[in-house]
C-alpha positions as CSV (number, residue, x, y, z in Angstrom):
1,X,-38.4,51.7,-30.3
2,X,-39.7,48.6,-28.6
3,X,-43.2,48.9,-29.8
4,X,-42.3,48.5,-33.5
5,X,-39.9,45.5,-33.3
6,X,-41.1,42.1,-34.4
7,X,-41.7,39.2,-32.0
8,X,-38.8,36.8,-32.1
9,X,-40.7,33.9,-30.4
10,X,-44.2,32.4,-30.8
11,X,-46.0,29.7,-28.9
12,X,-49.0,27.6,-29.9
13,X,-50.4,24.5,-28.2
14,X,-51.6,21.7,-30.4
15,X,-52.3,17.9,-30.2
16,X,-50.7,15.2,-32.2
17,X,-52.2,11.7,-32.3
18,X,-49.9,8.9,-33.3
19,X,-51.7,5.7,-34.1
20,X,-50.1,2.3,-33.4
21,X,-48.5,0.7,-36.3
22,X,-51.2,-2.0,-36.1
23,X,-49.2,-5.0,-37.3
24,X,-50.6,-8.2,-35.8
25,X,-50.1,-11.9,-35.8
26,X,-53.4,-13.6,-36.6
27,X,-55.0,-15.3,-33.6
28,X,-55.1,-18.7,-35.3
29,X,-53.8,-21.2,-34.4
30,X,-54.6,-20.6,-30.7
31,X,-52.7,-23.7,-29.6
32,X,-49.9,-25.8,-31.1
33,X,-50.7,-29.4,-30.4
34,X,-49.5,-32.7,-31.7
35,X,-48.1,-36.1,-30.9
36,X,-44.5,-37.4,-30.5
37,X,-43.2,-38.8,-33.7
38,X,-46.0,-37.4,-35.8
39,X,-45.4,-34.5,-38.2
40,X,-47.1,-31.2,-37.3
41,X,-47.4,-27.8,-39.0
42,X,-48.8,-24.5,-37.8
43,X,-48.9,-21.5,-40.2
44,X,-48.8,-18.0,-38.8
45,X,-49.8,-14.9,-40.7
46,X,-49.1,-11.2,-40.1
47,X,-51.5,-8.4,-41.0
48,X,-51.1,-4.7,-41.6
49,X,-47.3,-4.9,-41.7
50,X,-45.0,-4.3,-44.6
51,X,-43.8,-7.6,-46.3
52,X,-41.4,-9.4,-46.5
53,X,-41.7,-10.7,-42.9
54,X,-39.0,-12.4,-40.8
55,X,-40.4,-15.0,-38.4
56,X,-38.8,-16.6,-35.3
57,X,-39.9,-18.8,-32.4
58,X,-38.3,-18.7,-28.9
59,X,-39.0,-20.5,-25.7
60,X,-39.3,-24.2,-24.9
61,X,-39.8,-25.6,-28.4
62,X,-40.0,-29.4,-28.6
63,X,-37.0,-31.1,-30.1
64,X,-37.6,-31.5,-33.9
65,X,-39.8,-28.4,-34.2
66,X,-38.5,-25.1,-35.8
67,X,-39.8,-21.9,-37.4
68,X,-39.3,-21.2,-41.1
69,X,-38.1,-17.6,-41.0
70,X,-39.5,-16.8,-44.4
71,X,-42.9,-18.4,-44.3
72,X,-44.1,-18.3,-40.7
73,X,-44.6,-22.1,-40.7
74,X,-43.7,-23.8,-37.4
75,X,-43.3,-27.4,-38.1
76,X,-41.4,-30.7,-37.9
77,X,-41.7,-33.9,-36.0
78,X,-41.6,-33.6,-32.3
79,X,-39.4,-36.1,-30.5
80,X,-40.3,-35.3,-26.9
81,X,-43.4,-34.5,-24.7
82,X,-44.0,-30.8,-24.2
83,X,-46.4,-28.6,-22.3
84,X,-45.0,-25.1,-22.5
85,X,-45.4,-21.7,-24.1
86,X,-43.4,-20.4,-27.1
87,X,-43.2,-16.8,-28.3
88,X,-43.8,-16.2,-32.0
89,X,-42.1,-13.1,-33.3
90,X,-42.5,-11.4,-36.7
91,X,-40.6,-8.4,-38.0
92,X,-41.6,-6.6,-41.1
93,X,-39.5,-4.9,-43.7
94,X,-39.6,-1.6,-41.8
95,X,-38.1,-3.3,-38.8
96,X,-41.3,-3.3,-36.6
97,X,-41.6,-6.4,-34.4
98,X,-44.7,-8.0,-33.0
99,X,-44.8,-10.9,-30.6
100,X,-47.4,-13.4,-29.5
101,X,-47.2,-16.2,-26.9
102,X,-48.9,-19.5,-27.7
103,X,-49.2,-22.7,-25.7
104,X,-47.7,-25.9,-27.0
105,X,-48.9,-29.4,-26.1
106,X,-47.1,-32.5,-27.4
107,X,-48.5,-35.8,-26.1
108,X,-48.0,-39.5,-26.8
109,X,-50.5,-42.3,-27.2
110,X,-50.9,-44.3,-23.9
111,X,-48.5,-47.2,-23.6
112,X,-50.2,-50.5,-24.4
113,X,-49.3,-54.1,-25.1
114,X,-50.9,-55.6,-28.1
115,X,-53.3,-58.5,-27.5
116,X,-51.3,-60.7,-29.8
117,X,-50.4,-63.9,-27.9
118,X,-46.9,-65.3,-28.2
119,X,-46.5,-68.0,-30.8
120,X,-46.6,-71.7,-29.6
121,X,-43.3,-73.4,-29.3
122,X,-41.9,-76.8,-28.3
123,X,-39.7,-77.8,-25.4
124,X,-36.1,-77.7,-26.5
125,X,-36.6,-75.3,-29.4
126,X,-35.0,-71.9,-29.5
127,X,-37.6,-69.2,-28.8
128,X,-37.7,-65.4,-29.4
129,X,-40.7,-63.2,-29.1
130,X,-40.6,-59.5,-29.2
131,X,-43.4,-58.1,-27.0
132,X,-45.7,-56.0,-29.2
133,X,-45.7,-52.5,-27.5
134,X,-47.3,-49.4,-28.9
135,X,-47.7,-45.9,-27.7
136,X,-45.7,-44.3,-24.9
137,X,-42.1,-43.3,-25.4
138,X,-39.1,-45.7,-25.6
139,X,-37.0,-46.9,-24.1
140,X,-39.5,-49.1,-22.3
141,X,-38.9,-51.0,-19.1
142,X,-40.6,-54.4,-19.4
143,X,-41.3,-56.6,-16.3
144,X,-43.4,-59.6,-15.6
145,X,-46.6,-58.9,-13.7
146,X,-46.5,-60.0,-10.1
147,X,-47.3,-63.7,-9.8
148,X,-46.5,-64.4,-13.5
149,X,-44.0,-67.1,-14.5
150,X,-42.3,-67.9,-17.7
151,X,-41.7,-71.5,-18.7
152,X,-38.4,-72.9,-17.4
153,X,-35.5,-72.0,-19.8
154,X,-37.2,-68.8,-21.0
155,X,-36.3,-65.3,-19.6
156,X,-37.4,-61.8,-20.1
157,X,-34.8,-59.6,-21.8
158,X,-35.3,-55.9,-21.1
159,X,-33.3,-54.7,-24.1
160,X,-34.6,-51.3,-25.1
161,X,-36.6,-50.3,-26.9
162,X,-38.6,-53.5,-26.6
163,X,-38.9,-56.4,-24.2
164,X,-38.3,-59.9,-25.5
165,X,-38.9,-63.3,-24.2
166,X,-36.0,-65.5,-25.2
167,X,-34.4,-68.8,-24.5
168,X,-35.1,-72.5,-24.9
169,X,-38.1,-73.8,-22.9
170,X,-37.2,-77.0,-21.0
171,X,-40.7,-78.1,-20.1
172,X,-44.0,-78.5,-21.8
173,X,-47.1,-76.9,-20.3
174,X,-49.2,-73.8,-20.2
175,X,-47.8,-70.7,-18.5
176,X,-49.2,-67.2,-17.8
């Protein structure tokens, strides 16, 4: 009889909430900045994940900069200017990844010529003076300013990475 048989199916509606895993990369540093040829180091930390973590960095990293996959330290000595964004990624021991984009700014000091004057010399004597440049990025292109003259017998050598005044002056006098 159909009234005495057991139900073979049942339905019940319910809700299930699934929280996000919650692992994050700490917000500091907010910017990676440094100067060409000067060491830099930025340490990233993860929270609420399951150690050990594996770190990586992708994008337009300056030459000389890399991520230590075990420590989360992005470091090295940049060899080029950069204004870009890199993506920092951390994966925990459960395989959960988290990524964060961060701006990178690598600059150089402005190019300048030291105020040191060239040494005095005598007509007929060999002369070599390396122009004292600082800042900027070699190789440099060195030229005489418009209207400037070197003493007869001296010339400007543009050998990178520095300019040099070389030769044997053939006349005495003051030149600028």
